[in-house]
C-alpha positions in Angstrom: 0.0 0.1 -0.2 0.9 3.7 -0.5 1.6 3.9 3.4 3.9 1.3 3.6 5.7 2.7 0.5 6.1 6.4 1.8 7.0 5.2 5.3 9.9 2.7 4.2 11.4 5.5 1.7 11.3 8.6 4.5 12.8 5.8 7.0 15.8 5.2 4.7 16.3 9.1 3.6 16.6 9.8 7.7 18.7 7.2 8.2 20.7 8.0 5.7 20.8 11.7 6.2 21.9 11.0 9.7 24.9 8.9 8.6 25.8 11.8 6.4 25.3 14.7 9.3 23.3 16.9 6.8 22.1 18.5 9.8 25.3 20.6 9.6 23.2 23.0 6.7 20.6 23.6 9.6 18.0 25.8 9.0 16.8 26.9 12.8 16.2 30.3 13.6 18.0 29.8 17.0 19.8 26.9 17.9 19.1 23.3 16.5 18.5 20.7 19.5 20.0 18.1 17.0 17.2 15.7 17.8 14.5 16.3 15.1 11.5 15.3 17.9 12.3 18.2 19.5 12.1 20.3 16.6 8.9 18.9 15.9 8.0 19.7 19.3 8.7 23.4 18.7 6.9 23.3 15.7 3.3 21.9 17.1 3.8 23.8 20.4 5.0 27.3 19.8 3.7 28.6 23.1 6.2 26.5 25.1 9.0 27.3 22.9 9.1 31.0 21.7 12.5 30.8 20.3 11.8 27.5 18.4 11.3 26.2 14.6 7.9 27.3 13.2 7.6 25.4 10.3 8.7 22.2 8.8 11.5 23.7 6.9 14.0 20.8 7.4 14.1 17.9 5.3 15.2 15.7 7.9 12.2 16.6 9.7 9.9 15.8 7.0 11.2 12.3 6.9 10.7 12.1 10.7 7.6 13.5 10.8 6.2 11.1 8.2 7.5 8.0 10.5 5.9 9.3 13.1 2.2 10.7 12.5 1.7 8.8 8.7 0.0 5.9 10.5 -1.9 8.0 13.1 -3.3 11.0 10.6 -4.2 8.1 8.0 -6.2 6.3 10.4 -8.0 8.9 11.6 -9.1 9.9 8.2 -10.2 5.9 7.5 -12.3 5.9 10.8 -14.2 9.1 9.4 -14.9 8.4 6.2 -16.3 5.0 7.4 -18.8 7.0 9.0 -20.0 8.8 5.7 -23.0 7.7 3.8 -22.9 10.4 1.2 -19.3 8.7 0.1 -21.3 5.9 -1.6 -23.1 8.1 -3.7 -20.2 9.1 -5.6 -18.5 6.9 -8.8 -15.3 9.0 -9.0 -13.9 10.9 -5.7 -12.7 14.1 -6.6 -10.4 14.9 -3.7 -8.6 18.4 -3.0 -6.3 18.1 0.2 -5.1 21.6 1.8 -1.8 21.3 3.5 -1.7 18.1 2.4 1.9 17.1 3.4 2.6 13.4 3.0 -0.8 12.8 2.1 -2.4 10.6 5.1 -5.7 11.1 3.9 -4.9 9.8 0.1 -3.6 6.5 2.1 -6.9 6.5 3.7 -8.9 6.6 0.6 -7.0 3.9 -0.8 -7.6 1.3 1.8 -11.0 2.6 2.2 -11.4 2.2 -2.0 -10.0 -1.1 -2.0 -12.3 -2.9 0.7 -15.5 -1.4 -1.2 -17.7 -3.9 -3.2 -18.3 -1.4 -5.9 -15.0 0.0 -7.4 -14.6 3.8 -7.0 -11.8 5.9 -8.5 -9.8 8.5 -7.1 -8.4 11.8 -8.8 -6.7 13.8 -6.2 -4.8 17.2 -6.1 -3.0 18.2 -3.0 -2.2 21.4 -2.0 0.9 22.4 0.2 3.3 25.7 -0.2 6.4 23.8 1.2 8.7 22.9 -1.4 10.3 20.2 1.0 7.3 17.4 0.8 8.4 17.5 -3.1 10.3 14.3 -3.0 7.8 12.5 -1.1 5.2 14.1 -3.8 7.2 12.4 -6.4 7.1 8.8 -5.3 3.5 9.3 -4.2 2.7 10.0 -8.1 5.0 7.2 -9.0 3.3 4.8 -7.0 0.0 6.0 -8.6 0.8 5.5 -12.0 0.8 1.9 -11.8 -2.8 2.4 -9.9 -5.5 1.7 -12.4 -8.0 3.7 -9.9 -5.8 6.6 -9.0 -4.9 9.7 -10.2 -2.5 12.4 -8.4 -1.3 15.9 -8.8 0.0 18.3 -6.5 0.6 21.9 -6.5 3.1 23.7 -4.3 1.4 27.1 -4.6 -0.5 29.3 -1.9 -4.2 27.8 -1.8 -5.4 31.6 -1.2 -3.8 32.4 -4.6 -4.8 29.3 -6.0 -8.6 29.9 -4.8 -8.6 33.9 -5.7 -7.8 32.8 -9.4 -11.3 31.1 -10.5 -13.9 28.7 -8.8 -12.9 25.3 -8.3 -15.7 22.8 -10.0 -16.1 19.2 -9.3 -14.6 18.8 -5.9 -17.1 16.4 -4.4 -13.9 15.6 -1.2 -12.6 18.5 0.5 -10.1 17.7 3.4 -8.5 19.8 6.0 -6.0 17.8 7.5 -4.4 19.5 10.8 -4.9 23.0 8.6 -6.6 25.3 11.1 -4.1 24.2 14.1 -0.9 25.1 11.4 -2.8 28.4 11.2 -2.5 29.1 14.9 1.2 27.6 15.2 2.1 30.1 12.1 0.6 33.1 14.0 -1.9 33.2 10.6 -5.2 32.7 12.3 -6.6 36.2 12.0 -6.8 35.1 8.0 -9.1 32.1 8.9 -11.9 34.3 8.2 -10.5 34.7 4.7 -9.9 31.1 4.3 -13.2 30.1 5.0 -14.9 32.9 2.5 -12.7 31.5 0.1 -13.5 27.9 0.1 -17.4 28.4 0.4 -17.5 31.1 -2.6 -15.1 29.0 -4.9 -15.5 25.4 -4.0 -18.7 25.0 -1.9 -21.0 27.1 -4.2 -19.9 25.6 -7.3 -20.2 21.7 -6.2 -22.0 19.7 -8.9 -25.7 19.4 -8.4 -25.8 15.4 -8.8 -23.1 14.8 -6.2 -22.9 15.6 -2.4 -20.0 17.4 -1.2 -18.0 15.8 1.9 -16.4 18.3 3.9 -13.4 17.0 6.4 -11.8 18.3 9.0 -9.2 16.7 11.4 -7.1 18.5 13.9 -5.7 18.6 17.4 -8.3 18.3 20.0 -8.3 21.3 21.8 -10.4 24.6 21.6 -6.7 26.8 22.1 -5.5 25.2 18.9 -8.3 25.8 16.2 -11.3 23.5 17.3 -13.9 26.4 17.9 -13.3 27.3 14.2 -15.2 23.6 13.5 -18.9 25.3 14.3 -17.8 28.4 12.9 -17.4 27.1 9.5 -20.4 25.1 10.1 -22.3 28.3 10.8 -20.6 30.0 7.4 -21.9 27.5 5.2 -25.5 28.0 6.7 -25.3 31.5 6.5 -24.7 31.3 3.0 -27.8 28.9 2.7 -25.9 25.9 2.0 -27.9 22.8 2.4 -25.5 20.6 4.8 -25.6 18.4 7.9 -22.6 18.3 10.0 -21.3 16.1 13.1 -18.1 16.0 15.4 -15.9 13.1 16.2 -13.2 12.4 18.8 -10.9 9.6 19.6 -10.8 8.8 23.3 -7.1 9.1 23.9 -5.7 10.1 27.3 -8.9 12.2 27.9 -8.5 14.2 31.5 -11.0 17.0 30.5 -14.2 16.6 29.6 -14.2 19.2 26.9 -12.2 16.8 24.5 -15.4 14.9 24.3 -16.2 16.8 21.6 -19.4 14.9 19.8 -19.5 11.4 19.2 -16.7 9.0 20.2 -15.5 6.6 17.8 -15.8 3.0 18.8 -11.9 2.3 18.3 -8.8 4.3 18.4 -6.0 2.1 17.5 -4.5 2.6 13.9 -5.9 0.7 11.6 -2.5 -0.1 9.2 0.0 -2.8 9.8 3.1 -0.5 11.2 6.6 -1.1 9.1 9.1 -2.8 11.4 12.3 -0.7 12.3 10.6 2.6 13.6 11.4 2.2 17.2 13.5 5.8 17.4 10.4 7.6 15.9 8.0 6.3 18.7 5.2 6.3 16.1 1.9 7.2 17.1 0.0 3.6 17.9 -3.0 5.3 18.8 -5.9 8.1 17.3 -6.5 11.1 19.2 -8.0 13.7 16.9 -11.2 16.0 17.0 -13.0 16.1 13.6 -15.6 17.2 11.7 -17.9 15.7 9.2 -20.0 18.0 6.8 -22.1 16.4 4.3 -23.5 18.9 1.4 -26.4 18.5 -0.6 
């Protein structure tokens, strides 16, 4: 499967880079800890690391990130799409993934489609302006070339620029995977309302009349990192007269605050892929923990 190919590739690249000591060309704004796990903590928890890294701007971090999180993120998306009845009505999935990174959502949909009795094809376009994902994107495109039911493209441009040029028709699955928390982490949360407006005006309002539009938000289960914006997006849709239903979900992972019981609880939280061996140094996540919003537009 795609997820295995990418994890094996990233594991090999990371270990090769460590052997060659490529961190000599470090781009850390202050001082690199010499440990990618520590640098990822700086990106994900900026309020704890005022002088830390703010984005995935190191190829070593990209590879470490993939080995750490891909199984978790792909599983979170997989569990959610299994809840979505509207997907059964779509013959060809036209997926737009914003902030796609290493495309765990595509990996989730590959598993989903392979398990279906009625075949579905995937046309996937992933947006991520960080060019350091490019080597992984090339591997994904090469993999897709050998799949009869999968077409894949990637764009490394700013999503605001793309949406601002013209409406985007035919999208029937729109995915925001840890995008809202990234707005927070990079101090861009002030642009979230503009972002929502662009999505509604240039994607939602141009959906195909004979297909539903499924919108998936998967992110950190914390109201301090953007979870409150899930409902704001739904409210935006309703204010624009969009006919939709919505439901929040959460994974019951180490929850100590009742406010993290957001919506309905997933029955399972274990990753749903068989993990590759030799990943011990990454301490990869084997449990799902995110908060989610599933929106079905008619």
